[in-house]
C-alpha positions in Angstrom: 0.0 0.2 0.1 1.2 3.3 -0.4 -0.5 6.9 0.2 0.1 10.2 -1.7 -1.5 13.4 -0.8 -2.0 16.8 -2.9 -3.2 20.0 -1.7 -4.0 21.6 1.3 -6.6 22.2 3.8 -10.4 22.1 2.8 -8.6 21.4 -1.1 -6.4 18.6 0.3 -7.4 15.0 -1.3 -5.0 11.4 -0.7 -4.9 8.5 -2.4 -4.1 5.3 -0.8 -3.7 2.3 -3.5 -3.6 -1.1 -2.7 -2.0 -3.4 -5.3 -3.4 -6.9 -5.0 -2.6 -10.0 -7.3 -6.1 -9.8 -8.8 -6.3 -5.9 -8.9 -5.9 -2.5 -7.7 -7.9 -1.1 -4.9 -7.9 2.9 -4.8 -8.9 5.0 -1.8 -9.7 8.6 -2.9 -10.8 10.9 -0.1 -10.4 14.5 1.3 -11.8 17.7 1.7 -13.5 18.9 4.9 -15.4 15.5 5.3 -13.7 12.3 3.7 -16.4 9.7 3.3 -18.2 6.8 1.3 -19.6 8.8 -1.8 -19.2 6.7 -4.9 -17.8 2.9 -6.0 -16.1 2.9 -9.4 -15.2 -0.4 -11.1 -13.1 -0.7 -13.8 -12.2 -4.0 -15.9 -10.0 -3.6 -18.8 -10.7 -5.3 -22.2 -9.1 -5.2 -25.7 -10.6 -2.1 -27.7 -13.6 -2.2 -30.0 -11.8 -0.3 -32.2 -10.1 -3.5 -33.4 -6.6 -2.2 -33.1 -5.3 -4.6 -30.3 -4.9 -1.2 -27.8 -6.3 -1.7 -24.5 -9.8 -0.1 -23.4 -11.9 -0.7 -20.2 -15.6 -0.9 -19.3 -16.4 1.0 -16.1 -19.5 0.8 -13.8 -20.0 3.5 -11.4 -22.5 3.8 -8.3 -22.5 7.2 -6.8 -24.6 7.6 -3.7 -27.8 9.6 -3.7 -26.7 13.1 -3.7 -23.1 12.5 -4.4 -20.9 13.4 -7.5 -17.7 11.6 -6.0 -17.3 9.5 -9.1 -16.6 12.3 -11.6 -13.3 12.5 -9.8 -13.0 8.8 -9.1 -13.6 7.5 -12.8 -10.7 8.7 -15.0 -8.5 7.5 -12.5 -9.9 4.1 -11.9 -9.9 3.9 -16.0 -6.4 5.1 -16.6 -4.9 2.6 -14.3 -7.1 -0.1 -15.3 -5.6 0.7 -19.1 -2.2 1.1 -17.9 -1.9 -1.8 -15.8 -4.4 -4.3 -17.3 -5.9 -5.2 -14.1 -9.2 -4.2 -12.6 -9.6 -1.5 -10.3 -12.2 -0.6 -7.6 -12.1 2.7 -6.2 -14.2 4.1 -3.3 -14.1 8.0 -3.1 -15.7 10.7 -0.7 -14.6 14.3 -0.8 -16.6 16.8 0.3 -16.1 20.8 1.3 -19.6 22.0 2.5 -21.4 24.6 0.6 -18.4 23.9 -2.1 -17.7 27.2 -4.5 -16.9 26.6 -8.4 -13.6 27.4 -7.4 -13.4 25.0 -4.7 -14.4 21.9 -6.9 -11.9 23.3 -9.6 -9.2 23.3 -6.8 -10.1 19.7 -5.9 -10.2 18.3 -9.5 -6.8 19.9 -9.9 -5.4 18.5 -7.0 -6.9 14.9 -7.9 -5.0 15.2 -11.3 -2.0 15.5 -9.4 -2.5 12.6 -7.8 -3.5 10.6 -10.8 -0.5 11.9 -12.4 1.5 10.4 -9.6 -0.5 7.2 -9.3 0.1 6.7 -12.9 4.0 7.3 -12.6 4.3 4.8 -10.1 2.6 2.1 -12.1 4.2 3.4 -15.4 6.2 0.6 -17.4 9.3 1.0 -15.6 7.9 0.0 -12.1 6.3 -3.5 -11.9 4.5 -3.0 -8.7 1.6 -4.7 -9.5 
């Protein structure tokens, strides 16, 4: 398991990544009230384009009133495609009465985490 963070205060986000022999578990939490707001599952498969590339099928389950899947889905998909393993993500990022600017900052911090996670699992690292 490894943990990475981006941002500070109410805009801080944290990812905990648990590689297993059968896939990767990802926790994405942050804001003022980390919680369980959505579950996302991405399963790699050959692309339907027929060019031999890898794509994935993704299922999202946001809890009523939550949009945490919006931040989580791009990470699980990119990670599933990169590693060719199943990825199950759980996300909960909450800032009370979040403004558009708050959401933008949070999503930017999630993008920073995404880059770090993908770098960790890149071709030169066989950590999965």
